[in-house]
N, C-alpha and C positions, 0 to 999 in steps of 0.2 A: 343695344339697352342698357348695358352698363355704363358705357361713356356718356349715353345721352344723361341718363338719370344716377349720376356719382353717388348721389346721397342714400340712395337704396341700397349699397352695400352689394352689388349683384355679382361681382369680382374682384379677386385678390389685387392688391395694389404691389406685392412684392413681385422681384421677378420669377422666383421659383413656383409661387402660387399662381402667376399669371400662366406659366410654362404648363403647370398639370391642367389648368383650365382649358388651354388650347388642346391639350392631347384628350381631354374628354370630349371636347368640343368636334374634335375631328372624329374619334371613334364613332360619336353619336350620328354624325352628318355622314361618314361613308359605311359602316358597318350595319348601322340598323335602320337609318332612313333610306339611304339609296341601295342597299344591298338586300336587305330583308323586306323592307315595307313596301318601296314601289313597286317590286315585281306582285307582289300579293294584292296591291291595290290596283294594280292596274288590268282594266278589263281585257284588254287583248292580248295578255302576256301567256303565252302557251301553257299549258298544266306543268310541262317538264321544268319549265323555268321556275314557277312557284313552288314545285318539289325541291329544286336544287336551293332557292332562297331558304326554305323551311328547313332542310337539313342543315346549311350552312349557318343559318341563324342559330340553330341551336348552341352552336359551340361559341358563338359570341355574347351570346346570354349567359352559357356558361361563365365566360371569361367576365361578365358584369355582375354576375351571383356574389363572387368572391369579396370583391372591394365593398360592397354593400352590406354585406354580412356585419351586423354588430354596429354599422353606421347609421346616421340619419339622412346624410346627404352625401353627394361625390366628393364635394371637399370638406371643408370645416364649419362652413356655413351654407345656406341656401344660396345657389348661384345660380346664373344665366344657363349653365350647362346643366343644373336641375329642373328648369324651366324647361328647357328642350328635350331631354331625357323624359320627361313627364309627357309630354305633347308626342313624342313619337310611341312610347308604350302604351299611350292611350287608343292607339290604332288598332290594338290588341281585339277590342272588342268588336271591330268589323273585320277581322282576319281571322284564320286558324291558328294564331299564336297562341298557345296558352301558359299564362305565368304560374299556374299551380305548381309546374315542374320546378320554378325557381322561387322558392319561401322568401328570399331577402329580397328580390326584385318586387315578388306581389305585395310582399308589407310595405315596400318604399312607395309602390303606386296608390295602395289603400291611403297611407300616411298624407300622401301630398293631396291627394284629391279633396281631404279634410282642411286643407289649408285655406284659411277665408279668403286670400287673394285668388284662389283657384275656383273656392265657390263663387265667386264674383264673377271671374272670367266665365264659368261655365252657364251663369245666369245670362249674363249678358249675349254670349255666344247662341243661347238658345232664343233668346228673343230675335236676333236677328236673322237666325234660321225660319222662324216662323214667319217673319217678315218677308223673306226672301221668298219662302214657300207659297206665300198668299201672291206675291207679285207674279210668279211662273204660273199660278192658276187662273189667276185673271187674264194672262196674257193667252191662255190656251185657249 
């Protein structure tokens, strides 16, 4: 997205900033998205796998808490990493992950939820979801 829409400034352009962005994207993708939330969202995952994901996930959220303490975003400004992290952390609403244990992360999610672009995205998504629900009900 950052490369498709460069004027949106969703990624740093300097090499150090790009490296930091890649680090965050990798962390979010591997530790949070795949390792924590995929087992929790998978209906067929054994309860032991879900319990293990929750246990390990706490250490990853502990790790994330520190860099978000006193910061508005992961990098110097809103980036694609923040968009991805917000998306993944939003899955807490349908999993047993409780962000109250991590006040900086919890505040981060609350802040981003109020961003106009995210408010707009949620509204568009809700409309699409309602349309999809109607389509499935009509087919049933």
